[in-house]
N, C-alpha and C positions, 0 to 999 in steps of 0.2 A: 504493500501499500506505499509508504514512504517513498519507496522507488518509482512508483507511478506518479507522484505527486512532483517528486525534483525532476521528473523528466517533462511533466506537462509546464510546470514552471521553465524550465530549461527553452523549451519551445514559445512560450509567451512570453516571455521578456524581449527575446529579437522580435518577434512580431509586433509587439507595443512600441519597441525603438524604432524599427521602421515606418510605423504609421504616425507616431509622433513627428520624425523625421519629414514625410513626407507633407503631412496636413500644414505644417509650420512654415512649406518653403516660402520665402518672401517674394511677391507679386512687385514685377517691371512693367513699363510701357515701353516696347521695343521701337528703336527708331523707325523702323518700316509700318511703323502704327501711326506715324504724323503725315497726315496730308501735308502739301505745299501749301505755306499761310505767310500772308506778308502781314508783320506785326503790327499795331493800333497802339503807339507809345501813348496816346491820351488817355485811353482806355485803361493801359497798364497804370499808369498813372492813380488812378480813380480808382482801382481796384487794389494799387499798395496803399492809400490810406482807407478805403475800406475796411481792408484787414487787418489795418493797426501793425503796419509790420514794423515800423519803427520803435514802436513800443517795447518790444522783446528785445530788437536785435540792433538797435542803436549803441553805438560804443557808450558806455557808462561815465559821466563826469564832461561830457561836452555838449555844446550847444546847437552843433551841426548834425540833425536827427537823419539827414542823408547819410551820414557815414556808419555803414550796417556791420561794424567790427565784430558784435557780440559781445558777450561775456556778463551779461546782467545775469545772476542767482536766481532763481525759481527755485524755494522751496516748498516740500510738500510732504505729506506722509510717507512716499517711498522714496526719499532721498532728496537730493539735490542737483537739478539741473540747469545745466548752464547753455542759455542761448546763442549759436554759433554765430559766426563770421559769415555772412551772407551779401557781402559786397562783390565786387567783381574781379578781387584780387586772384589772380591764376591759382598760388601757391596755395593761401590760407582758406580762401573765402570759395566763390561757386564759378570764379571767371571761366574755369575750364571746365565746367559741366556743361553737358550736352541739353538739348531742351529735353528730350529723353528723359534725362536723368532728373532731372527740375520735377517734370511732370509726375513723375514717378515717385518722388518723396510726398508732393501734394496729392496725389490720390491715391497711391497704395502705402503710402509710411514706409517706404523703402529707400535708404541710402544709396548712392554712388558705388558703394562697396559691395552692396547687396544684404545689407543688415537689415533688419527691423529698425523703424525709428522708434521712441518713445512716446507716445501719445499725449504727453506734455505738449509738444508740437501739435495744433488741432487740426491735423489731417482728417481727421473724423468728418468734419465741416469741410473743410477745402476741397476734400474729394467731391462735393456737390455742384464745383465750379466748371464750368466748360474748357473743353481742350483748348479752344482758342482763347479764350480769358486765359486761363494760366500760363499758355504762351505770351500774351501780351504783357503780364505781369512780368514775364522772365527777361521779355527786351526791355521793360523799363528798368528793371533792377540792374541791368547791364550797364544802362548809361550813368549812375551814380558814381561817386568816387572810390575805387579800389581803397581798400584797409589793409593793411598788414598785420600778421599777429592773429592767434588762433585763442578761443575761448578755452577756460580750464577743460579739463574730462569731466565728464558725468559724475556723481557719485551717489549712484542709488543704493538703497538700502537692502539689507539681506533680504530674501532671494532675488531680489529684482535686476541684478547683475545681468542673468543670463538672458539676454535679448532672444534667443531662437524662442523662449516662450511666451514671447509676444505674438508670436504668431496662433497662438492659441487663444490669445484676448481679443485677436483679429476677427477670428473664426464666432467668436462667442457675440462680440459687440459693434464691427464694423457695418455699419449698414451700406447693403450694395447700390441700393437704390437710387438713379442719378434724380436730381430735380425736374420734376414736370410741373408747367404752367399750370394752372386751375382756370380753364375756359371759361368757368363761371364769376371768375373775379374779372377785375380790372386791371391793365398793363401795369398800372401803377402798383397796384397790392404785388401783382405776379414779382416785379421788379423788387419790391420789399421784400418779399419773401424767399427770394435767390438771393438779396443780398444778407438777411439776416442768419438766414441757413447756412450759408456758403461763405464768401469770402468774412462778413464779421464775425461770424463764428460769435454770435452772442449769448446760444447757450451754451457755450466750454463754460462760462464763467456762473450766466444767471440759472445755472441748473445744480440739482444736489447729484451727488454721486455715490455708487455703491461701494461695498468693500473692494473691489479691485479696480477703484476710479472711473468706471462707466459712467456716463451721463444716465438715470433712470428716467427713461423716456416717458413714462408715465406725468412726470413732474417737471418736464422740460420747461423753461422759463421761470420757475415757481422762486428762485431765488436759494440759497442755502450760503454754507460755510465756504469762506474766500478758499478755494482750492490752492493757493500758493502764497498764503499769507494771513495776517490778522481781520477780523471784522468778518461783517453778515452782507452777503450780496442780496439785494431785493430782489421781490418777485415782480415782473413784467408784463404777467398776464393782467386782465381784469379785474383780478382778484386784489392786485397792488396799486395800479394805475385806474380805477373806476373813474376816478375827477379829472384826471387828465384829456385833453383835448389830442386833437394829432397834432397842432399848430402848438400846443406846449410840449410832445415830445420834439417835433423838428426843432424848436426853439432851444430845447436843454442840447440836440446834437448839434447846435451851432455855436452858444455860449455858454455851456453847461448852469445854467441858471434852471430854478425849477417854479413850479408856477406860484408857491408862495415865498418866490423872493430868494431863496436860500439856494446855495450852489452845490455843486459835484464835490467830493473828494476823493481822497485815495486814488486809485490806479485808476478812476473813472474819468478824472482830469487829463491822463495820456489818451482815453477814448476820444474825448471830447476835442482835443488836439488834433487829431485823425480825422474825425468826423466832421469838424468844421469846414477842414479843405474839401469835400466833398459840393457835388453841385447841390443846388437847392431842389432838384427834381429827385434826386437820390435821397436826401435828408426825408422829404414828404413820404417818398414811396416807402422809407424804413419805418416811419411815424405811421402810415397806412396801415401795412402789415400789423406792427406791435400792437395798435389801438384794437385789431381784431382777433386780438390772441384772447380765447375764451377763459374766464374765471376760474383760476383751481389753486385752491388754499395754499398746498406745500405744506413745508415742514416750517414749524415756528421758530422765528429766531429767538434764542434766550435774552432774559430782560437785558441782560448789559450789552447788546449790541442793537437795542431800540434802536439807540440814536444815530446810528451809524446806516442808516436806510438809504441812503442816498450814496454812499459808496463807491458804489458800483452799477 
């Protein structure tokens, strides 16, 4: 009997290892999968600000937010992660990347070296962007100043340093459905839905997460603990913004001012710094979509966080 159990284990363990290795192979977009494309730099710039790229990737302690040398530390329950250099520097940044490698990072969460990227980089949202928009963003990034120097290596907590296991995380939590416009809604609403759920990745901060760091889908946009710092991120469904008008939301995205005359604080200051650069039409589109989010109560913040309701 013992010999039979040992034989079964001897067969089962290699089979499980092969299955794990097969299921967790990082996906990538092949060069052959990209059709000819003429870059639209104005569109790339709009997406750069919609995505808030500079908020994470600008080199700390300098005023020029187009110098994307990385280095910002993002602390979380899963370790400390450092935003990488995404300037056009050919050695330390993305200057030597191909379009396919860039698209693979944002669509599939796969690095040029063929490794899974940690989802602190919000590719779960970026993957909803169209291929043309991603290519326009890449073209715009290549026009910015090259910055030498690499960010520190990530410091994941045990056991999250084993990147291959991120393949299982992707299988469990990565939504493969592309963005599809809703024919019942207006073009502005659909534009807002596309930006909020894609480039602007609003749900990445404004949603609570489960024990494995994935957004709890039924509570998307209901706020929760700041995933990379102190404070409580507010509910932006109609449960939280029921008294706000679309104009109120659009005005906050431009000025940072709330309807009661207060101003946003914490990391939302950086968000507004970016959304203020968007076209008025795109801010209005975001407001149109956010105002339509049905009321969902979400998780109640601890009382000590109630005064941080406008932080993010």
